[in-house]
N, C-alpha and C positions, 0 to 999 in steps of 0.2 A: 505599511499595511499591518493591521492588528491580527495577531494569530488567533484563529478560531479554535474553539474548544473541540476536544475529541467528540463530544456529544453532538455538536453541530455537524461535524464532518460525517459522523456515523449516520445521523438522520438524513443528511443529503444523499449519502451513498445508498442507504436503504431505499429511499424514495426513487432514486435513479434506477436501481436494479430491480424494482418491483415488476417492471415490464419484461425483465429478462428470464423470469421463471427459475431463478437460482434457488436450489434447495435451501431452506431456512437454516438447517444445521451446518451446511457448508458456509453460508454467509456468516453465521455466528462465529465459526472458527476463524474465518478471515478477519472479522471485526476484532476478536480477542487478540489476534496476532499483531494487528496494526496498533491496537490500543497500547500495548506494552511499549512499542517503539515510539509511539506518538508522545507518550509521557516522558521519554528520554530526549525529545527534541525533533522527532521526525516531522517534516512538513510536507503534506500532500500538495503537490502543485496542480495536478490534473489527473483524470482517469478516463479511460475509454472502454466501453462495453461493445463486444463484437458478438453478433449473432442474435439480435433481438427479432422475434420473440424467443427463438430457441437459443438460449445462452451457450456460447462457445468458449469465450474467454474474457477476462477483465485484465486490463493493463493499467497499472498505477505508476505515475511518475512522481517521485518524491526527492527530498533532500534531507540529509542527516548530518549534524555536526561531526567532524572527523574524530573528535575526542570520544564519541559515543560508540566505541568498538563493541561493547557488550550488546547493545541494541542491534548493531549490524550482525553480530554473531547469531543472535536470536532469530533474525529474519532469514539468514542463510540456512539455519538448521530447521526451519519450519517447513513441514511437508505440504502446506497449502500453496506455497509459491513454487510453481513448476519451472520458472526461469527467472533469474535475477541478473541484471546487468548493473555493474558498479563502476563508477568513474570518479576519480578525485578531481575536484574543481576548486577554484579560488585564485585570486590574484593578490599579491605577487607569489604566494605559496598556497598550496591546497589547504583549505580550512573546512571543507565539507565534502560529503559523498553525494553524488547525483545517482539516484537509484531508479531502475525500472523493474517493477515486480509484475510477474504474470501469473494469474490464477486461471486454471483451465477447468472445464466442466468435469466433474467426477462421474464415473460410470456406475 
């Protein structure tokens, strides 16, 4: 499978979230956060939006090569992600992180 560009992912995500009434500044912040990690090898597998039309939360499932610890650190320190689950995956030894990032509605 060919890796899609960040611009493709961003456009698809923006289109998908347009019905969720997510504030544009909040979405822009999330986009910037993901962009930095995407350039380091983050691969978005899928996402789910909860609470359409009244946005409640966005859950992003992704993978990141295990050697990209700086990108992982950037995600962990980012205030837009209210919950992050991180699991090491790979056979015969872990070679990537499986991530689940949760963005919640700001008040």
